[in-house]
N, C-alpha and C positions, 0 to 999 in steps of 0.2 A: 517573389515568384516561388511557387511550390516546387520542391525538388523532385526529380523524376528518376534517380539512379536505381537500376535493378541490382539488387544484392545477392540474389540466389535464383537459380532456375529449379523449380520443384515440379516433378512429374507425377507425384502420387495424388491421392484423394485427400482433401482438406475438409474436415468436419468441424463446424463451429457449433458448440452447445451453448444455447442462450443467445438472445438477440436484442437486448435492450440498448441502452446508450452507448455502451462500449463496443458491443458486437457491430452495431450500425456504423460507429465511428471507425472501427478498425478495417472493416471490409474494403473501402476504397484504397486504403493505405496498402493492404496486402496485394490487391490487384495492381497498384502502381508500382510496387518495389520488389515483388516476386514474380519470377517468370512462370506464371501459371494462368490458366484460362478459367473463366467463370464456371464452365462446365465441371471443373474438378472440385468446386466447393459445394458443400451441402450444409444447410442450417437446420438445426433441430432445436425447437423451442416450445415453450408451453403457452405462449401467447401470440396473438395475431400482430402485435407491434412489429413494424419492420418488414411486413410483407411487401409493401409497395417498393421499398428500397431494394429488396431482393430481386423483385421483378425488374426494376430499373437496371440492375447490373447483370441480369440473366442467371441468377444463382438459384439452385434448387432450395425450396423452403418447405420444411415439414413441421406443422404444428402438432407435435406429439411430445407431451412431457416425458422425460426420463424419470423413472421411478425404481425403487428397490426391485421390483418384480420384473420390469421389462428391459432395463438398460443393457443387459448382456445381449439379449435377443436382437434388439435394435442396432446396437453397435456392431454385432457380428454381420449384419446386413450391409453396413456402410464402411467398414474398415477392414484392411488387411495389412500384413507386415509392410513396413515402409511408408505407411500413411501418417497423417498428422491430426491430432485432436486438440483444438483450442477450446478451453473450457472458460466461458465468461458468463455462467449462469449463476442463478441463486436457487438454494434448496435442492441442489443435486450434489451428492456426496463427492467431494474431491478425492478423498482416500479411495472410494470405490472405483472411481474413473483412472486414477493413477495405477492402481493394482491392475486393472483391466489392461491398460496400455503396456505396462511392464511385462506382462505375460503374453501379450499378443504382437509384440514387436512394433508398436505404435509410438511416435513421438508425441510429446504432451506439453502444454503450458497452461497455467491458470493464473489468476490475479489475486486469489485468496483461497484459504482453505474452507470450503463450505460443508456443513453437515447436510443430512437429509432434512426434510420439513420438520420443524419444531425443535431441531437440535439445539438452537441457541436458548431456548426458553424451557425445555423439558424439565419439569420438576423432579422427575426420577434421577436426573443426573446431578451430581455435585457442581457448584460453580466452577471448580477446577476443570472438570470433565468437559464442560461446555465453554471453556475459555479458549482463546487463540493459543495459549500455551499447550493445552491439552490436544487441540486439533493438530498443532505442528508436531507434537511428539508422536501422534498416531501416524502421520504422514512419513516422518523420518524413520519410524520403525519398519516401514516397507523396504528400506534399504537392505535389511538383513535377509529378506527372503528372495530378493531379485537376483538374477544371474549377473556375474561380473561385468558383462558387456551389454546389460540391459539398455534399451533405447533411452535416450535423454528425456527426462521429465523435469522441466524448469517450473518450480512451484513459486507462487506468490510474486509474480513479476508484472506489476502494473506501475502506476506512479509511485504510490506508497501502499503496500510494500513494493519494492523493486527498484525504481529509478533512484530513490533517495539513498539507497545503499551505495550507489555509484557516485553521487554527489558528496557523500561523506568521505570517500577515499580521495577525490579531488580536493576537498577542503583540507584534509590532513596533510596532503603534499604541500599545499599553498602555506599553511601555517608552519610547517616545518622550515620551508625556505625563508619565511618572514622572521622566524625566531632564531635563525642562525644554526639550525640543526643540519643544514646541508641538503643536498638533493636526494632525500631518502626516498626509495621506490621499493616498498615492501613486496616480497614475492611469496609470502606464506601467511597464513592466518596469525600465527604468533607474532610475526613481524608487524603486522598491522596493529595488533593489540599493543605491543611494546611502543610503537610510535604514538598512538593515542595517550599512553601512560606518560611517556617522556615529555609530551606536550602539555600535560597536566589537564587533559579533558575530563571534566567531572560529569557533565550533563550534556545530552544531545537531545534536542527537541526536533520533531518533524513539524516545523512551524509554517502554518498555511493560513492565508487570509484570502477569501473569495469575495470580491466586491461586485460581481455581476448582478445586474438589475433588469428586471423585465418590465414590459409595458404595463401589465396588469399586476398589481400587488397581491400578496397572498390573501385569500378569502378565509373566513371562519369555516372550520371543518375540512380544510384542505391542507395537504402536505405538499410543499413546494421545495424542489431541489434542482441542482445543476448536473447531478449524476444519480444513478440508480437509487430510487426511493426505497424499494424493498431491501436492497443491500445496506443502505445507510441505517434504516430502522433495525434491521437485524443485528448489525454489529453495535449500534447504539444501546441495545438491550442486553448485551453481553456485560460481564463484569469489566470495570475499569482495570486496565493492566499496563505494567510498565516494567521494563528492564531495571533491576535494583542494583545500584552502584555500591561499590565497596567503601565509598567515602561517607555513605549515609549513616547518621547516628541517632536518628528519631524514627523508629518503625512506626508506621501509621496504625492508630488504634483500631481502624477497621481493615488493616492489612492482613494478608494471608499468604502463607508460603504453599508452594506445591510439595506433595509428598514424594514425587518421583521426578526423573529427568534431570536436565542440566542445572536446575535451581537458579537460572538466570534471570527469573522474573518473579513478580508477586502479583496478586490481584487484590482489589478493594471490594468491600461488600456493598457495592452500589453499581448501578449501571453506568457505562461511560457517558451516555447522553445526559446523565444527571450530575456530572462531575467536571468542574472547571479548574484550569491552571492558568497562571500568568506566563505570558510569553511575549515575543517581540519579533517582528519583521521590519526590514528597512523602510518600506513604504507606509505601513500602517503604524509603526511605533508599538508601544505597549498594548496589549490586548488581553482579554480572557478567551481561552480556547477550550474546547471540550476534550477531555481526556478519553477519546474514543480508542477502544483496543484495535490494534493492527498487529499483524505478524511481525513487522519490522522491529517493533519495539523489543521483542524477544530475540529475534535472530541476530540483530546488530549487537545487542548487549552480549549475547553468547559468543558471537564471532570475535569481539574485541576483548573478551576475557583473557587475562593472562593468569595462568595457574602456577602455584608453587609446586614443589617436588612431590608433596603429599596429595596433590589434586585439588587442594582448596583454591578459591579465587583470591589471588593477591592483588588483582586490579580488574575492575569493571566500571564502566560509566553507567549512570542512570539514563535510560533512554525511554521516550514516549511521545505520542502524538499530541499536538496542541492545535486543534482545528477550529478555526472560525469560518463556518461555511457562509454562503451568501446570507444576506440579512433575512430574507423570507424563509430560509431554512431554519435560522435560529428561532423565529417566531413559530414555525411548524414543531420544533423540538419542545418549546415551552408548552404549546398546546397538547402535544403528545404526552408529556410528563403529567400534565393535569388530568388526562384521561387514564392515568395508571398505566401508561405504556401501551394502550390499545389504539392502534393507528387510525388516522382519520379516514372517513369514507371516500373522500376524493383525493386524487393524487395528480400532481402536474409537474412534468419534467420540463425545466426550461431549456429551449434550444433556439429556435428561430425568433422567439419573442424577446430575447435579450437585446437590450438597446445599448448597453455600456458596461464596462467593468473589466477587471483583470484578476486572474488567479495567481497569487504570489505564493509559490510553493518552493520550500527549501529546507535546509538543515541548519540548526542553530547550535553551534559548538560552543560550550561555555566552561569557564574555570581556568582557562590557559592564561599566559602571561598578559595578553591584551584583552582579556575579559570575555567578550563575546564575538563570534563571526558567523555571519549568515551567508550561506552559498546556495543559489538555486535559480529557478526559472520565474521571470515575470512575463506572462502571456496574456495579451488583451483579447477581448472577443473579436475586435476588428482583424487582428493578426490571425487568430484561429481560423476565422472564415476565409481569409485570403489564402491560407495554407492547405486546408482540407475540407471537403464537404461533409455534412452530417456530424459536425463537431461544434462544441463551445470550447472555451478556454480550459475549463476543468477536464473535460473528456479527452481533449487532444493530448494533454500531458500523460494521460493513461494509455491512449491507444498507440501513440508513437513508441512508448516503452513496450507495449505488447509486440508491436511490429519488430522492434529491435531484439526482443527476446526470441521471437520465432526465428529470426535470421540467425541468431547465436545458436539455437537448438539445431538447426539444419547444418550449420558449419561445424557442429561439434557432436556428431552422433556417438552412441554407445557410452554415454557418460553416467547413466543411471540418474537417480534423483539428486537434484542439486538446488541450492538456494541462491538468491540474487548475490548474497555476499561472497559467494564462492567462484563467481565467473569474471570474465575480463571486462572491467568497468570502462576502459578505453573504447573497446569495440562498441559497447552499448551506447556510450555518450556520443561517439562519432555518428551513429545512425540517428540518434534523437536530436542532435544539436540543431539541424535546420528547422525543427518544428517547435522549439521551446521559447521563442521570442528572445527576450534579453536574459542571458545568463550572467549573473553578477555575483561578486563576493564583497561583503560589506562588513567592516568592523563596527561595533557599537559599544557604548559604555554602559548600556542597560544592565541592571540586575533586578531580581524580583524584590528587593528591598527598596527600590526607588518609590519615594513619597509615601512609604508605609508609616502608619502611626500618626498620619498628619490629622485625621478626623477622630480616631478613637485608638486607644492602646491595643497592640496586637502582640500575639504570642509568636515571636520570630526568633530565629537563631542569627543574631547580628554578627557573630564571629565568623560565620561561613554562609554567605549569601546563596551558595549552590546547594543547600539542603532542600530536599523535596517539600518539607513542611513550609518553606518560604515561598514555593511556587504555588502550592495548593490554595485554592479559593474556598473558604469555609463559610 
């Protein structure tokens, strides 16, 4: 049965920028769990997608793209102090919207940090500048110019980034109990880092396997996916990025460090959609996943860093995404790469035509005394449809985290710019839990050295299975 609890009564205006799969999926959840009326909500989007759904719910729908030139004028007409802006768009600068909301008294949430059009592939920018590391640094830099009591802006809070940061904290507490470290409940950033260090965590994967299947298989010249195609293609063309751990002793030959900022991550001289790593989930077992750049790889690695007195990193885990999308999306990526990253002419977002499958999304913590531990959500398409309209298994894991983030922002005004790692994980998981299917924690004996060298000799580090060179698929 779908939950119906109302978490907050909101009296202001609520503007949703972008109305693709996530916008359409979160709308019914907002109306279900926030005490507000449809007349308070306005959708601003660049495309006609979702117009029928907006009409179904009685929500105002404006097909007006936000651009560098018009966004201030348009938002001035729609927002005033005390209102909320939910940004689930692509090709609209998150930094510009955050800055606007901070200076106009408007609460804010987004699911990733987006640039203006072309920002992911602009040849005039260095790969570092168009990386998620660079985008995150630009967003966090706004903290210095905002007033001390600026409205809350929760950035990068979807499933990942977002929900997975809260999974990690739950997993660390479980591991501490199982390894005899007691009931440790960190209350500070440093304490979380020290707990991960004391547990021996060397590597964290956001390990996801999507097995959803549609009635109609992918056709030639078509990009198929279970969530935003434009969003997936955009991030897939960014450099592969990963939080870089202090245990690593083999710097990648195509690896690059950033010249400024926290230094918590590196980038590789290849697009994430063209880079695979070995990983593991309990249902799938071993698999090859794409090392798609996501903000959580940087923010989690940064958050869990324990620094020495001189400011150097004494401990940091390696953190990155290891994503196996639905099989049709994998075929779409292979075709995309073959076209030198020029996206196919046709796009198909899978929703109602999905006939079966599960999205297994979790965090895989490795290097501790028991090897590997996966903690996360197993949500089937059947369960997703029973829980919320206009969602599939993948989108619901995102939209419920957006809902939970919105509730947290409303409950915690005046906090300025914050990241998922910095907020109350218990509250977020309490709201998300009814929508996530089966949440499980599973130990595994898998390492990236399993069955290696069986067919051909390989260059591996047998002394430490948790080195990045062992995960990398070459």
